[in-house]
C-alpha positions, 0 to 999 in steps of 0.5 A: 500500499503507498506509503505504508512502509514505516522508516528505519533507523533515523537516516541523514539528508534533507530528503531523508528527514523529511519521509518522517512527514508521512512515514515516521515511526512516532509522531510527538503532538506537542500542545496535546488536550483532551478537550473536544475539538481543540486543535491539540486534540484533533490529530491524536484522535486522527491519527487513531481513527486512521490506523496509523500503526506507529507510536503517538506521544502526547505532550502536555505538562498539564496532562497524564493522558490524552484519548488514553495514551500517556501524555509526556511534559516534553518531547524529550522526555518521551520514549524515542526516537521520536520521527515528527513533532506536530507543535500545536502551541501559541508563537510566544512558546514556539522558540521552547517546543523548538529547542526541545524537540532539538534536544529529543532528536526529532527529525522535522516539526511541523509549527501550527501556529500563526503570527510569524512572517504573515504578520510583518516585520516583527513576526518576520524576525522571529520566524528568522530566528526560529529557522535559524535555531532549528538549523543549528540543532540539525531540525527542519521546520515546516510552516509555521501556519502550517495544518500539517501533513499526511501519510495516505497508505499509513493513516498518519494523518498528523493534520488539524484539518477538519476534512479529517474530523467528517464522519464521511471521509475516507482516505483514498490511497493512491500513487500521486504525491500533493505539496500545497502552500496554502492549508485550507484550499490545499485540503479542500483539493484533497477533499476533491481528490477523494470524492473524484476517487482520485488516490494520493500517498503524501500530502504535505502543506508547507504554509509560510515555508520559513525552512522547507518550501513547496518545491523541496517537498514536492522533490522529497515527495518525488522520490518515494518508491512507487510515486507516479507524479506529483501535484502541487499548489504554490503562491510564491515561486523563488527557487530555479535550481530547486525547479531544476531539481525537481524536472529532474527527478523525471516523474510527472508534474503538475503545478498550479501557481496562483497570483497569474495577473499581477507582474508584481512591483520591480525598477526595470531598467532594460527593455528586457526587464520590463517584458520578464513579468513574473507570470510570463517568466513562470509560464515559460520556465514551466514549459521549458523544465517540462512541468504542466501548469493548470489554471485552476483547482479542477485542472490540476486534479484533471492532470493528476488523473491523466498522470495516475495511469502508466502510459505515455505519449511519443508524440504529439498526434492524437486521433479522436473517435467520436459517437457524436459529431459535435463532440469530435470538433470540441475536441479537435478545437481543444487538442490544437488550442492546447499545442497538440496535433491530429493525427493523419491516418495511414492508408491501411487504417482508412481502408479498414474504418470504410469496412466498418463505419458507415456511409453517414460516418467518418473516416477522417480524423476525427472519427465519427463512428456513430451509433451503430458501430457503438451497437456491436462490440466487436466493430467498436473493438475493431475500430479501436484497434486499427486507430491505436495501432496505426504508427502514425497516432500518438493517443487516442481520445474517445469521445461519448455522450449519454452512456447507458447500461451495457454500453458502459462495460463494453466500453470499458472493455473495449478502451482497456483492451486497446490501451493494454495491448498498444501502450499508447494513453487512452483518454475518454470524454463522457459527456452526460448526468451522472446519474445515466451510468453511476458506476462509469467513471469508477470502471473507466478509472479502475481500467486505468483510462482517465475520463472527463465530462467534456472534450476540452477538459480531456483534452487539457488533461492529455496536453498537460501528460504530453508536456510532462512527456516531453520533458528534456534533458536537465539543463543542470547538464549544460557545460559552460565552455570555460573560453566564453565565460568572460569576467562580468563588466565593470558597473558603468560599460560602455556601448562600445566596453560591452562590444569589446568583451563580446567581441572576445566572446566570438560573438559578431559586432559592427566595425566601430571606434570612438571619435575624437572631433568633427573631423575624425567623425568625417574619417571614421565615416569614410573607413566605415564604407562612407555611411555609417551609425552614429551614437552618443556613449553617455554614462547611464544612458541605456535607451538613446534612442529616445533622446536622439542618441543614434544617427543613422545613414551618416555620410562624410558630408553629414558626419560634422553636424552629425558629431555635433549633435550627440556631442551635445548631450554630453558624452563621447561619441562612436561611430559604427558600420552601418549594417543594412536588412535582415531582421532586428531582435532583443536578446537579454537577460534579466534576474526575475524570482526564479532567477536570471533568465534569457529573452528573445523578443522582437527588437528595435523600438517596437520591442514593448509595443510588439511584446512577444518575448520568451523566457528561459532559465540560465543555463540554456541549452541548444535545444532550449534555444530552439524551443524559444524561437519556436515559441516566440511569434517573431519567428515567422520572419526567419522564414523571409518573406515577400521574396526576402532570403531566409534569415541564419536561424541557426546564427540566432541559436548560436548567439542564444547559447553564447549569451548563456555561457558567456555570463555563466560566472556573472554575480546575479541581479544584472540586466543584459540588453542586445537590442537590437540584434540584427539577424541576417542571411548569414549570420547575426551581429549585435548592434547596441548593448547595454549593462544594468547592474543592481544598484543601477536599478535601486536608483530607478523608481518602482514600477506599479 
């Protein structure tokens, strides 16, 4: 049974410590009480009710027994070893309880009390002191402001959630983990999972996340034998390396990230930072790491249903089998909207279907078998087998309406047989009231067929399974080239200095030089081919075009006037080769809550107006670079249009990887803008470059 095994002798390591949250030999309940309905009584009651096989140790110096169990004055006075402590005392008594847990050698303590960081600066200071205290003693903390954790298979309900006090609540063991930052919403979600029959093995609420956060807890759950996937609800994401480690477990991960409507306040000095809004970065980084993102609780649980079955799609091509033309159309629309494709059936498959499906049906994808075929189990099974065995099909989505009676048994038998025979995912949309076939959902679930009430939800769940099934190799495997990595620029680095650094890394920039006066400007233009670009070089000036700091198409005749205009802005003047043709893109790096991200977007003066940016967490692989270009809406210009030649996409991919390598040793917090970059028929050239340090950004006004 999932989660039933108890831990042996205490082990070392962070993940081993966290196992106590769901697989402890003993649980101490600090603040235990015999008073009915009290927070200190509920966990003792729940552990007894759900059959926890380990030792339950109530701790309260003012009581001799709780619910028939002997009570101890302190954790250290209780018979050891004690793996998990559930600390349910007021915030003022928590530090002493933590000291007691350390003295007793407790692995993990769940802090239920509020009154810490969620209350403001003073509470945050108390929380930080508590974490320092625990870390010094080798104790991991979950919470504060935490409802608890559950090992479903073993009945280890170390929680005071009212869900477990309801007389109708029954634990539904399964192979999925669920970690939630929110306690109330999280356990409400658990109740919905149990209601639909979706089994869970491990449940953790992380609360304030003073020490253990949701991503670390999800990673520890993913390491459990028998875990088939992990679902999570988070309100903050601030650990890019932790997300990489979670993705590297290889298990399917579904994440519901709240707060998608707000970009968050930030001082954005560069175009890149302005484009790298929090929710867009979260979307792109999850995509990069092969983690499926849900937008609501229902969609998260739908992902859980998809993850619970063992089959994975090898590609994006889906065949739809339907008894309703309308359902087939809705399913096709939803599949395409979620990035999947309608499979093109092979001629043998179509010929076989033509022998089975009536003339008023359809043998093109979506395949409408009509009620006539549904009435004959043998014909229906042949249709399914033909579709599933087609080498151009990666998954099958079956749509049914108003199923009743024997149709359900026939459907379950046929779908399960095909799924087992070919090893491809088979999902079902069953549109109709539950009372028409009360046992249908349970029967399909038992057969390993994820089933949803609408074609759209079915397609979304299948797309989520596809995303986690196509996870790239972990980006931790990226090897930075030592010759490409460079020391970070000086804090006040100018465009000419940045371009010198880029050239040293093998990145192409136009020929250019600083000019010393009006006559030297004329000479510089002549050296650069007779037509050039002149730019103002003013420390701190990032957006030169906004104040007329760039003059394009300067000739020897106009060089003197152009120089004088730019010199009047208060800095040096830089002359540069004019690059014609190609397309202008932005390549940049900016800090985010997850870490430094590289951005690709349409470039030039229209960058923020077009707003088509895509992002990846650094470092990136070459596969990441191509994925960025595949996602970028502006990529159409690379193919050439209106008679123009195609542009060098390979060189743009090279540039993205080169920038990742170049900056690999730079301290975090900087912004780097290469905007515009000219993508040419052969090669690329960085036309402008700007660098912003955290100190520079601190002097800017914060944007709402």
